All heavy atoms as TSV, in Angstrom:
chain	resi	resn	atom	element	x	y	z
A	1	MET	N	N	-14.477	5.349	14.100
A	1	MET	CA	C	-14.169	4.064	13.498
A	1	MET	C	C	-13.062	4.216	12.446
A	1	MET	O	O	-13.049	5.165	11.693
A	1	MET	CB	C	-15.448	3.526	12.837
A	1	MET	CG	C	-15.378	2.056	12.528
A	1	MET	SD	S	-17.021	1.420	12.188
A	1	MET	CE	C	-16.814	0.844	10.555
A	2	GLU	N	N	-12.168	3.270	12.434
A	2	GLU	CA	C	-10.998	3.346	11.556
A	2	GLU	C	C	-11.382	2.943	10.152
A	2	GLU	O	O	-12.243	2.080	9.938
A	2	GLU	CB	C	-9.945	2.372	12.077
A	2	GLU	CG	C	-8.632	3.017	12.366
A	2	GLU	CD	C	-7.638	2.017	12.878
A	2	GLU	OE1	O	-8.052	0.953	13.346
A	2	GLU	OE2	O	-6.475	2.296	12.786
A	3	ASN	N	N	-10.740	3.573	9.175
A	3	ASN	CA	C	-11.016	3.151	7.790
A	3	ASN	C	C	-10.229	1.909	7.458
A	3	ASN	O	O	-9.204	1.614	8.054
A	3	ASN	CB	C	-10.729	4.288	6.797
A	3	ASN	CG	C	-9.305	4.776	6.895
A	3	ASN	OD1	O	-8.558	4.335	7.733
A	3	ASN	ND2	N	-8.949	5.685	6.004
A	4	LYS	N	N	-10.742	1.185	6.466
A	4	LYS	CA	C	-10.185	-0.134	6.167
A	4	LYS	C	C	-8.745	-0.128	5.602
A	4	LYS	O	O	-7.943	-0.936	6.017
A	4	LYS	CB	C	-11.113	-0.854	5.195
A	4	LYS	CG	C	-11.248	-2.316	5.495
A	4	LYS	CD	C	-12.316	-2.939	4.670
A	4	LYS	CE	C	-12.778	-4.190	5.369
A	4	LYS	NZ	N	-13.961	-4.738	4.850
A	5	PRO	N	N	-8.410	0.784	4.677
A	5	PRO	CA	C	-7.041	0.750	4.145
A	5	PRO	C	C	-5.973	1.007	5.222
A	5	PRO	O	O	-4.909	0.366	5.193
A	5	PRO	CB	C	-7.018	1.881	3.117
A	5	PRO	CG	C	-8.426	2.024	2.700
A	5	PRO	CD	C	-9.225	1.726	3.927
A	6	LEU	N	N	-6.250	1.898	6.167
A	6	LEU	CA	C	-5.292	2.165	7.225
A	6	LEU	C	C	-5.113	0.937	8.108
A	6	LEU	O	O	-3.994	0.623	8.538
A	6	LEU	CB	C	-5.739	3.354	8.064
A	6	LEU	CG	C	-4.746	3.828	9.092
A	6	LEU	CD1	C	-3.463	4.294	8.416
A	6	LEU	CD2	C	-5.327	4.954	9.917
A	7	ARG	N	N	-6.186	0.198	8.366
A	7	ARG	CA	C	-6.076	-1.059	9.128
A	7	ARG	C	C	-5.217	-2.060	8.409
A	7	ARG	O	O	-4.463	-2.817	9.011
A	7	ARG	CB	C	-7.482	-1.631	9.375
A	7	ARG	CG	C	-8.104	-1.128	10.612
A	7	ARG	CD	C	-9.223	-1.962	11.154
A	7	ARG	NE	N	-9.768	-2.994	10.318
A	7	ARG	CZ	C	-11.060	-3.156	10.062
A	7	ARG	NH1	N	-11.929	-2.317	10.555
A	7	ARG	NH2	N	-11.449	-4.132	9.322
A	8	ARG	N	N	-5.333	-2.090	7.062
A	8	ARG	CA	C	-4.513	-3.029	6.284
A	8	ARG	C	C	-3.053	-2.669	6.374
A	8	ARG	O	O	-2.192	-3.565	6.453
A	8	ARG	CB	C	-4.982	-3.030	4.825
A	8	ARG	CG	C	-6.274	-3.775	4.634
A	8	ARG	CD	C	-6.550	-3.952	3.163
A	8	ARG	NE	N	-7.864	-4.552	2.996
A	8	ARG	CZ	C	-8.703	-4.234	2.039
A	8	ARG	NH1	N	-8.390	-3.342	1.153
A	8	ARG	NH2	N	-9.878	-4.826	1.966
A	9	VAL	N	N	-2.742	-1.377	6.343
A	9	VAL	CA	C	-1.340	-0.980	6.433
A	9	VAL	C	C	-0.802	-1.325	7.812
A	9	VAL	O	O	0.320	-1.787	7.956
A	9	VAL	CB	C	-1.200	0.545	6.167
A	9	VAL	CG1	C	0.174	1.041	6.519
A	9	VAL	CG2	C	-1.494	0.838	4.717
A	10	LYS	N	N	-1.612	-1.134	8.857
A	10	LYS	CA	C	-1.168	-1.501	10.212
A	10	LYS	C	C	-0.938	-3.005	10.306
A	10	LYS	O	O	0.030	-3.457	10.939
A	10	LYS	CB	C	-2.194	-1.057	11.260
A	10	LYS	CG	C	-2.156	0.413	11.542
A	10	LYS	CD	C	-3.131	0.758	12.646
A	10	LYS	CE	C	-3.101	2.211	12.985
A	10	LYS	NZ	N	-4.078	2.572	14.017
A	11	ALA	N	N	-1.818	-3.803	9.678
A	11	ALA	CA	C	-1.636	-5.243	9.700
A	11	ALA	C	C	-0.386	-5.639	8.932
A	11	ALA	O	O	0.374	-6.498	9.369
A	11	ALA	CB	C	-2.882	-5.914	9.083
A	12	GLY	N	N	-0.139	-4.994	7.793
A	12	GLY	CA	C	1.066	-5.279	7.031
A	12	GLY	C	C	2.315	-4.936	7.808
A	12	GLY	O	O	3.295	-5.668	7.804
A	13	ALA	N	N	2.275	-3.812	8.533
A	13	ALA	CA	C	3.436	-3.408	9.341
A	13	ALA	C	C	3.655	-4.378	10.499
A	13	ALA	O	O	4.786	-4.686	10.841
A	13	ALA	CB	C	3.231	-1.994	9.862
A	14	THR	N	N	2.568	-4.874	11.081
A	14	THR	CA	C	2.688	-5.832	12.190
A	14	THR	C	C	3.294	-7.149	11.677
A	14	THR	O	O	4.202	-7.710	12.322
A	14	THR	CB	C	1.298	-6.105	12.793
A	14	THR	OG1	O	0.727	-4.866	13.183
A	14	THR	CG2	C	1.401	-7.002	13.991
A	15	ILE	N	N	2.829	-7.631	10.523
A	15	ILE	CA	C	3.367	-8.873	9.943
A	15	ILE	C	C	4.861	-8.666	9.617
A	15	ILE	O	O	5.669	-9.546	9.869
A	15	ILE	CB	C	2.565	-9.265	8.692
A	15	ILE	CG1	C	1.147	-9.689	9.103
A	15	ILE	CG2	C	3.236	-10.384	7.944
A	15	ILE	CD1	C	0.214	-9.902	7.923
A	16	LEU	N	N	5.170	-7.496	9.064
A	16	LEU	CA	C	6.567	-7.205	8.726
A	16	LEU	C	C	7.446	-7.183	9.976
A	16	LEU	O	O	8.557	-7.721	9.978
A	16	LEU	CB	C	6.616	-5.840	8.021
A	16	LEU	CG	C	7.959	-5.341	7.532
A	16	LEU	CD1	C	8.495	-6.252	6.441
A	16	LEU	CD2	C	7.813	-3.926	6.991
A	17	THR	N	N	6.915	-6.603	11.058
A	17	THR	CA	C	7.694	-6.559	12.321
A	17	THR	C	C	7.933	-7.967	12.847
A	17	THR	O	O	9.039	-8.274	13.274
A	17	THR	CB	C	6.917	-5.724	13.349
A	17	THR	OG1	O	6.656	-4.428	12.797
A	17	THR	CG2	C	7.735	-5.547	14.613
A	18	PHE	N	N	6.894	-8.802	12.858
A	18	PHE	CA	C	7.064	-10.178	13.322
A	18	PHE	C	C	8.061	-10.926	12.459
A	18	PHE	O	O	8.871	-11.718	12.957
A	18	PHE	CB	C	5.736	-10.923	13.360
A	18	PHE	CG	C	4.941	-10.670	14.611
A	18	PHE	CD1	C	3.687	-10.080	14.548
A	18	PHE	CD2	C	5.452	-11.000	15.845
A	18	PHE	CE1	C	2.956	-9.834	15.682
A	18	PHE	CE2	C	4.724	-10.754	17.000
A	18	PHE	CZ	C	3.473	-10.175	16.922
A	19	GLY	N	N	8.021	-10.690	11.138
A	19	GLY	CA	C	8.976	-11.328	10.259
A	19	GLY	C	C	10.422	-10.919	10.561
A	19	GLY	O	O	11.318	-11.752	10.559
A	20	LEU	N	N	10.616	-9.623	10.857
A	20	LEU	CA	C	11.970	-9.162	11.205
A	20	LEU	C	C	12.425	-9.759	12.525
A	20	LEU	O	O	13.584	-10.157	12.670
A	20	LEU	CB	C	11.982	-7.620	11.260
A	20	LEU	CG	C	11.912	-6.921	9.928
A	20	LEU	CD1	C	11.739	-5.419	10.135
A	20	LEU	CD2	C	13.140	-7.206	9.118
A	21	ILE	N	N	11.518	-9.814	13.508
A	21	ILE	CA	C	11.873	-10.398	14.818
A	21	ILE	C	C	12.250	-11.871	14.645
A	21	ILE	O	O	13.267	-12.331	15.176
A	21	ILE	CB	C	10.716	-10.223	15.817
A	21	ILE	CG1	C	10.584	-8.750	16.179
A	21	ILE	CG2	C	10.965	-11.055	17.058
A	21	ILE	CD1	C	9.345	-8.476	17.005
A	22	PHE	N	N	11.435	-12.626	13.887
A	22	PHE	CA	C	11.740	-14.040	13.662
A	22	PHE	C	C	13.052	-14.218	12.923
A	22	PHE	O	O	13.776	-15.175	13.178
A	22	PHE	CB	C	10.608	-14.726	12.890
A	22	PHE	CG	C	9.458	-15.147	13.752
A	22	PHE	CD1	C	8.151	-14.906	13.363
A	22	PHE	CD2	C	9.677	-15.811	14.939
A	22	PHE	CE1	C	7.095	-15.301	14.172
A	22	PHE	CE2	C	8.634	-16.198	15.752
A	22	PHE	CZ	C	7.343	-15.946	15.366
A	23	SER	N	N	13.355	-13.300	11.997
A	23	SER	CA	C	14.601	-13.480	11.236
A	23	SER	C	C	15.821	-13.266	12.134
A	23	SER	O	O	16.859	-13.897	11.925
A	23	SER	CB	C	14.642	-12.517	10.055
A	23	SER	OG	O	14.770	-11.187	10.498
A	24	PHE	N	N	15.718	-12.388	13.120
A	24	PHE	CA	C	16.832	-12.192	14.042
A	24	PHE	C	C	16.941	-13.351	15.064
A	24	PHE	O	O	18.025	-13.665	15.515
A	24	PHE	CB	C	16.721	-10.875	14.803
A	24	PHE	CG	C	17.066	-9.697	13.950
A	24	PHE	CD1	C	16.138	-8.671	13.744
A	24	PHE	CD2	C	18.303	-9.603	13.345
A	24	PHE	CE1	C	16.469	-7.583	12.950
A	24	PHE	CE2	C	18.637	-8.516	12.565
A	24	PHE	CZ	C	17.718	-7.495	12.366
A	25	LEU	N	N	15.813	-13.969	15.385
A	25	LEU	CA	C	15.825	-15.026	16.380
A	25	LEU	C	C	16.000	-16.427	15.759
A	25	LEU	O	O	16.106	-17.404	16.493
A	25	LEU	CB	C	14.523	-15.008	17.195
A	25	LEU	CG	C	14.305	-13.779	18.050
A	25	LEU	CD1	C	12.948	-13.876	18.748
A	25	LEU	CD2	C	15.411	-13.602	19.062
A	26	SER	N	N	16.013	-16.495	14.433
A	26	SER	CA	C	16.020	-17.809	13.783
A	26	SER	C	C	17.358	-18.490	13.950
A	26	SER	O	O	18.411	-17.895	13.808
A	26	SER	CB	C	15.673	-17.676	12.305
A	26	SER	OG	O	16.710	-16.993	11.662
A	27	GLU	N	N	17.294	-19.759	14.269
A	27	GLU	CA	C	18.509	-20.583	14.364
A	27	GLU	C	C	18.519	-21.685	13.323
A	27	GLU	O	O	19.552	-22.302	13.096
A	27	GLU	CB	C	18.599	-21.180	15.768
A	27	GLU	CG	C	18.776	-20.133	16.856
A	27	GLU	CD	C	18.880	-20.756	18.219
A	27	GLU	OE1	O	18.938	-21.970	18.308
A	27	GLU	OE2	O	18.921	-19.976	19.183
A	28	THR	N	N	17.367	-21.934	12.716
A	28	THR	CA	C	17.309	-22.964	11.672
A	28	THR	C	C	16.939	-22.332	10.339
A	28	THR	O	O	16.425	-21.221	10.293
A	28	THR	CB	C	16.269	-24.042	12.032
A	28	THR	OG1	O	14.977	-23.395	12.132
A	28	THR	CG2	C	16.599	-24.714	13.343
A	29	ASP	N	N	17.196	-23.080	9.264
A	29	ASP	CA	C	16.872	-22.565	7.930
A	29	ASP	C	C	15.370	-22.454	7.720
A	29	ASP	O	O	14.907	-21.518	7.076
A	29	ASP	CB	C	17.469	-23.488	6.878
A	29	ASP	CG	C	18.988	-23.371	6.820
A	29	ASP	OD1	O	19.492	-22.363	7.310
A	29	ASP	OD2	O	19.613	-24.296	6.263
A	30	ALA	N	N	14.590	-23.380	8.307
A	30	ALA	CA	C	13.158	-23.350	8.103
A	30	ALA	C	C	12.540	-22.087	8.724
A	30	ALA	O	O	11.665	-21.462	8.111
A	30	ALA	CB	C	12.518	-24.595	8.726
A	31	LEU	N	N	13.011	-21.709	9.885
A	31	LEU	CA	C	12.489	-20.510	10.527
A	31	LEU	C	C	12.911	-19.258	9.746
A	31	LEU	O	O	12.150	-18.293	9.655
A	31	LEU	CB	C	12.989	-20.433	11.985
A	31	LEU	CG	C	12.209	-19.475	12.883
A	31	LEU	CD1	C	10.739	-19.838	12.911
A	31	LEU	CD2	C	12.775	-19.563	14.301
A	32	LEU	N	N	14.093	-19.281	9.171
A	32	LEU	CA	C	14.526	-18.140	8.362
A	32	LEU	C	C	13.700	-18.021	7.107
A	32	LEU	O	O	13.320	-16.894	6.700
A	32	LEU	CB	C	16.003	-18.339	7.997
A	32	LEU	CG	C	16.712	-17.112	7.396
A	32	LEU	CD1	C	16.704	-15.960	8.372
A	32	LEU	CD2	C	18.135	-17.472	7.023
A	33	ILE	N	N	13.353	-19.135	6.479
A	33	ILE	CA	C	12.485	-19.098	5.295
A	33	ILE	C	C	11.105	-18.604	5.655
A	33	ILE	O	O	10.497	-17.774	4.967
A	33	ILE	CB	C	12.416	-20.503	4.635
A	33	ILE	CG1	C	13.787	-20.849	4.036
A	33	ILE	CG2	C	11.329	-20.569	3.601
A	33	ILE	CD1	C	13.912	-22.290	3.588
A	34	PHE	N	N	10.572	-19.077	6.805
A	34	PHE	CA	C	9.258	-18.632	7.268
A	34	PHE	C	C	9.248	-17.139	7.539
A	34	PHE	O	O	8.313	-16.433	7.164
A	34	PHE	CB	C	8.871	-19.407	8.538
A	34	PHE	CG	C	7.631	-18.931	9.193
A	34	PHE	CD1	C	6.402	-19.157	8.602
A	34	PHE	CD2	C	7.676	-18.266	10.415
A	34	PHE	CE1	C	5.239	-18.725	9.212
A	34	PHE	CE2	C	6.516	-17.846	11.023
A	34	PHE	CZ	C	5.294	-18.070	10.425
A	35	SER	N	N	10.308	-16.621	8.165
A	35	SER	CA	C	10.363	-15.201	8.476
A	35	SER	C	C	10.505	-14.354	7.198
A	35	SER	O	O	9.933	-13.279	7.111
A	35	SER	CB	C	11.498	-14.892	9.432
A	35	SER	OG	O	12.740	-15.185	8.831
A	36	SER	N	N	11.214	-14.880	6.218
A	36	SER	CA	C	11.326	-14.111	4.963
A	36	SER	C	C	9.984	-14.077	4.232
A	36	SER	O	O	9.651	-13.061	3.609
A	36	SER	CB	C	12.423	-14.647	4.087
A	36	SER	OG	O	12.253	-16.019	3.852
A	37	PHE	N	N	9.194	-15.139	4.315
A	37	PHE	CA	C	7.845	-15.116	3.766
A	37	PHE	C	C	6.977	-14.080	4.489
A	37	PHE	O	O	6.221	-13.358	3.863
A	37	PHE	CB	C	7.174	-16.484	3.825
A	37	PHE	CG	C	7.499	-17.362	2.673
A	37	PHE	CD1	C	8.040	-18.613	2.853
A	37	PHE	CD2	C	7.261	-16.931	1.373
A	37	PHE	CE1	C	8.337	-19.431	1.784
A	37	PHE	CE2	C	7.568	-17.735	0.277
A	37	PHE	CZ	C	8.099	-18.996	0.484
A	38	LEU	N	N	7.099	-14.007	5.824
A	38	LEU	CA	C	6.346	-13.000	6.560
A	38	LEU	C	C	6.726	-11.601	6.140
A	38	LEU	O	O	5.892	-10.727	5.988
A	38	LEU	CB	C	6.578	-13.161	8.077
A	38	LEU	CG	C	5.835	-14.280	8.786
A	38	LEU	CD1	C	6.180	-14.266	10.267
A	38	LEU	CD2	C	4.350	-14.139	8.608
A	39	ILE	N	N	8.032	-11.357	5.960
A	39	ILE	CA	C	8.490	-10.053	5.529
A	39	ILE	C	C	7.937	-9.697	4.146
A	39	ILE	O	O	7.441	-8.592	3.912
A	39	ILE	CB	C	10.053	-9.988	5.535
A	39	ILE	CG1	C	10.573	-10.071	6.971
A	39	ILE	CG2	C	10.537	-8.733	4.842
A	39	ILE	CD1	C	12.057	-10.269	7.053
A	40	LEU	N	N	7.970	-10.685	3.230
A	40	LEU	CA	C	7.448	-10.421	1.889
A	40	LEU	C	C	5.952	-10.141	1.907
A	40	LEU	O	O	5.478	-9.260	1.176
A	40	LEU	CB	C	7.729	-11.630	0.978
A	40	LEU	CG	C	9.157	-11.772	0.505
A	40	LEU	CD1	C	9.329	-13.075	-0.274
A	40	LEU	CD2	C	9.538	-10.582	-0.363
A	41	ILE	N	N	5.196	-10.872	2.712
A	41	ILE	CA	C	3.755	-10.642	2.800
A	41	ILE	C	C	3.468	-9.254	3.369
A	41	ILE	O	O	2.610	-8.521	2.847
A	41	ILE	CB	C	3.088	-11.750	3.660
A	41	ILE	CG1	C	3.104	-13.061	2.912
A	41	ILE	CG2	C	1.657	-11.360	4.010
A	41	ILE	CD1	C	2.699	-14.250	3.753
A	42	GLY	N	N	4.194	-8.868	4.422
A	42	GLY	CA	C	3.997	-7.540	5.000
A	42	GLY	C	C	4.305	-6.441	4.027
A	42	GLY	O	O	3.550	-5.461	3.889
A	43	VAL	N	N	5.416	-6.563	3.292
A	43	VAL	CA	C	5.785	-5.550	2.307
A	43	VAL	C	C	4.755	-5.504	1.177
A	43	VAL	O	O	4.365	-4.427	0.725
A	43	VAL	CB	C	7.204	-5.848	1.750
A	43	VAL	CG1	C	7.499	-5.013	0.545
A	43	VAL	CG2	C	8.233	-5.612	2.826
A	44	PHE	N	N	4.273	-6.667	0.755
A	44	PHE	CA	C	3.280	-6.705	-0.302
A	44	PHE	C	C	1.991	-6.013	0.090
A	44	PHE	O	O	1.412	-5.282	-0.701
A	44	PHE	CB	C	2.992	-8.167	-0.693
A	44	PHE	CG	C	1.954	-8.307	-1.754
A	44	PHE	CD1	C	2.224	-7.970	-3.071
A	44	PHE	CD2	C	0.666	-8.762	-1.431
A	44	PHE	CE1	C	1.252	-8.091	-4.043
A	44	PHE	CE2	C	-0.304	-8.885	-2.406
A	44	PHE	CZ	C	-0.007	-8.538	-3.703
A	45	ILE	N	N	1.552	-6.210	1.328
A	45	ILE	CA	C	0.323	-5.577	1.781
A	45	ILE	C	C	0.477	-4.068	1.817
A	45	ILE	O	O	-0.387	-3.318	1.372
A	45	ILE	CB	C	-0.074	-6.107	3.192
A	45	ILE	CG1	C	-0.542	-7.554	3.087
A	45	ILE	CG2	C	-1.173	-5.262	3.811
A	45	ILE	CD1	C	-0.776	-8.215	4.416
A	46	ILE	N	N	1.632	-3.585	2.295
A	46	ILE	CA	C	1.858	-2.146	2.361
A	46	ILE	C	C	1.974	-1.552	0.965
A	46	ILE	O	O	1.366	-0.500	0.666
A	46	ILE	CB	C	3.107	-1.844	3.215
A	46	ILE	CG1	C	2.856	-2.232	4.650
A	46	ILE	CG2	C	3.479	-0.373	3.126
A	46	ILE	CD1	C	4.079	-2.173	5.534
A	47	ILE	N	N	2.695	-2.207	0.053
A	47	ILE	CA	C	2.834	-1.696	-1.319
A	47	ILE	C	C	1.493	-1.693	-2.034
A	47	ILE	O	O	1.163	-0.767	-2.786
A	47	ILE	CB	C	3.882	-2.515	-2.081
A	47	ILE	CG1	C	5.279	-2.196	-1.559
A	47	ILE	CG2	C	3.800	-2.256	-3.584
A	47	ILE	CD1	C	6.370	-3.025	-2.188
A	48	LYS	N	N	0.678	-2.723	-1.812
A	48	LYS	CA	C	-0.628	-2.823	-2.454
A	48	LYS	C	C	-1.514	-1.644	-2.042
A	48	LYS	O	O	-2.292	-1.167	-2.838
A	48	LYS	CB	C	-1.264	-4.153	-2.063
A	48	LYS	CG	C	-2.514	-4.467	-2.873
A	48	LYS	CD	C	-3.024	-5.851	-2.527
A	48	LYS	CE	C	-4.334	-6.095	-3.198
A	48	LYS	NZ	N	-5.009	-7.285	-2.733
A	49	TYR	N	N	-1.375	-1.193	-0.804
A	49	TYR	CA	C	-2.178	-0.042	-0.353
A	49	TYR	C	C	-1.741	1.251	-1.040
A	49	TYR	O	O	-2.572	2.037	-1.492
A	49	TYR	CB	C	-2.064	0.115	1.160
A	49	TYR	CG	C	-2.645	1.404	1.677
A	49	TYR	CD1	C	-4.005	1.612	1.666
A	49	TYR	CD2	C	-1.813	2.417	2.123
A	49	TYR	CE1	C	-4.541	2.803	2.103
A	49	TYR	CE2	C	-2.351	3.609	2.590
A	49	TYR	CZ	C	-3.691	3.794	2.573
A	49	TYR	OH	O	-4.233	4.968	3.002
A	50	TYR	N	N	-0.451	1.461	-1.194
A	50	TYR	CA	C	0.052	2.712	-1.770
A	50	TYR	C	C	0.057	2.725	-3.298
A	50	TYR	O	O	0.188	3.779	-3.887
A	50	TYR	CB	C	1.449	3.004	-1.225
A	50	TYR	CG	C	1.419	3.499	0.198
A	50	TYR	CD1	C	1.960	2.728	1.216
A	50	TYR	CD2	C	0.854	4.705	0.504
A	50	TYR	CE1	C	1.907	3.168	2.544
A	50	TYR	CE2	C	0.798	5.173	1.813
A	50	TYR	CZ	C	1.340	4.405	2.818
A	50	TYR	OH	O	1.298	4.812	4.097
A	51	ALA	N	N	-0.080	1.557	-3.919
A	51	ALA	CA	C	-0.047	1.508	-5.380
A	51	ALA	C	C	-1.401	1.919	-5.965
A	51	ALA	O	O	-2.438	1.796	-5.371
A	51	ALA	CB	C	0.281	0.131	-5.856
């Protein structure tokens, strides 16, 4: 069974990856803002684990 902090880091990395994909595919400003929020959330989750 996986430990919880490692699952959180994997979830943060997944959210970060989706945010990066959306930022490359975005054609409107709203999608770009949404993707930057996803990137920030993913980075925050990963930093919170290592801090």
